[in-house]
N, C-alpha and C positions, 0 to 999 in steps of 0.2 A: 864857845862857839868858834866855830870851824872859818878859813878864808874862804872855803868852798859855798858856804852858807854866805856871808858875809857878799862874795861877788856877784854870789845868782839873784842877794836882795835887791843888790844895784842895778843888776839888768834889769830886774821885772820894773824897776820903779823908775828909769829909765824907758821902757817899753811904755809904759803909762802915760809918757812925756807929761806935757802939761795940763792931763787929764780932762782937757775941755770937751771932747769928741768920745764921750760913752755910748755911744750907741750898741756897738756888736758886742760892749760886753755885757749892757743893760738887756737886750734882747736877749743875750742867752739864758738871762738869768729864770725870763719867762718860761724858757723849756726845764730849767732845770726845776724850778719851783712847781710843775705839772706832773713833771715823772718822780720826786720828792713826795705829793701826795697834796700838795699846799694850794687851797683854792686860789684864784686871781682872779677880781672880779671888777670891774666897771666904774669909774667916778663918774659925776655929772661932765666933766669933761673929755670923756674916753678914755683917760687916764687908767693903765692898771695901777691896781692896789692890791694888798691884803690884809683882812680885818687878823690881828694878831689876839682880838677879845680880851685887851688891857694884861696881855701876858709880860712877863720879864721873855726878854730873849738874845742872844747871845750870837752873834758871828763871829767867826772864830776864819780868819783869813779876809775879811770880807773886801779891803783895799778900799779903794777911793770913792767907789762908788756902791755897795753895799745893797743888797736887795732890801734892805730895813729903810731903804730909802723909800719904798715905797710900801711903806706898813703903812695901815692906822692903827688906833687904839693899842700900840705896843710902847712898853719902857725897853728900850733897846741899846745894846750897846756891841761896838765894835773892837775887835783886839785884831791887830797888824802890825808888823814891824815897818812897812814901807817909808821909803821918803817921799811925800807926797805935797804938793802946793799949798802953802798955808791958808786958803780959802777951803779946800778942802774938810779941813778940822770946822773952818767956820759955814759950812757944807750943812756936816753932821750937827751941830751946835742947833743950827736954827731949826732943825728936825726934829728937835729932843731929843738925838740920841747922842751917846755918851763914846767917845770916840777915844779908846787906847793902843795910845803906841808902843808896841811890846812884840819880843818874842813870843809865839802863842804857846811854845813849851815850856813858859816859864810863867805863864796865868794859870792859874787855878781858885779862883776867890770869889767867895758868892754862892747865889739860889740860881740857878735860869731854870722856869716854865721847860723852855724848847731851849735848843742848839741847831745851830745851823753850820753846815760844812761843805762846800762847794768850791772845785777847782780852787784846791788849796794845797793837799796835801804831798803833791809832787816839786813844791818848792820850800820843804821844814824838810830840818835836820835830824827830826826824831818824830816822826808821824806816829808812833805806838803810844809816846807820852802823850801829844796832845790830845788822842783819844782818848786815853783812861783818865785825863783831867776832864776830859768832856762829859765823861760818864761818872764821874767823881759829882760833876757841878749843876749836871742839867738832866729834868724830868724826862726827859724825849729828845732824841738827837734825829736830825734831818738831814741828810747825805746824799751826794752828789759829788761822785769822783771820776776821775780818767784814769781808765786802767792800763798797763802795759804800755807806758808812752819811754819811748828812749830818754835817755838822762842827753841834757843838754845847757846852755847856759844857764838857762833860766828856771831847768829843771833838773835839781839834783837826787831825785828819787824816783827808781821806778816801780807804781803800787800794784799790785795783784788780789786778784780776788780773794787765793788763798790769805793771805795778809788779813785784808780788810776783815772777811770772817770772822780769824782767829780773834784781830784787836777789839771786835763788837761783841764774840761769842754769840754773830749771830749769823744767817744768811742772808744778803743783801740781793738784790736781782741785777742780771747783770743782762746789758744791751749792745748795740752797737747802730752806728751811722754812717755818713759817709762826709767827710770835709776836702773837697776839692779830690784830689785823684785819692788822698787814705782813708782809708777804713779806722774810726776809731772807737772805745771799748769804755761803757761809765760802766759807775757800780750807784745804784743808787736804792735808796726805803723809805718809805712812808714815815718810819718809826723805829730809831734803835730804840728800846728801855737805856734810861740812863739811872743815876740813882744808887753808884756802886757808894761805900763807905768804906 
């Protein structure tokens, strides 16, 4: 484990702070879900919910407020190495979601019907290994990652379209959107096949 990764993980944890105001991150997840082809419905209180139809779902790098917190009928697991306030694990537990505090590169255990990977890889040390592990563990993988982002304190990887296509042995969709004065590029796919052995 490199000191660069450890520093970036601490930076990211500090960026989330006390995790109390998650509006920005959670609202972006609805856009990610839409691009990935994951249906978002509304419950009786008009809250966004995703019906996973009793499937086993793993969210790699889900952080303190995984998209699984919007899930219903889900057997969920979140894997993230971040240093979050203790109440975050309690929130996951109360939602019936298993939280594993571990580096994603080191996790490859069990079988999941669905793997989720969004806004994660630029923070990691070995993104190719994470995808290889997910392809072994998951029946299908839904992806939304940012491309060509410059390296910074919390982002130690610059992920490219060519890398993603190679790692998944398939082609994803590439789009762009404006964030303030910047145009950012995203890579997403409704379903990549997993099941590598």
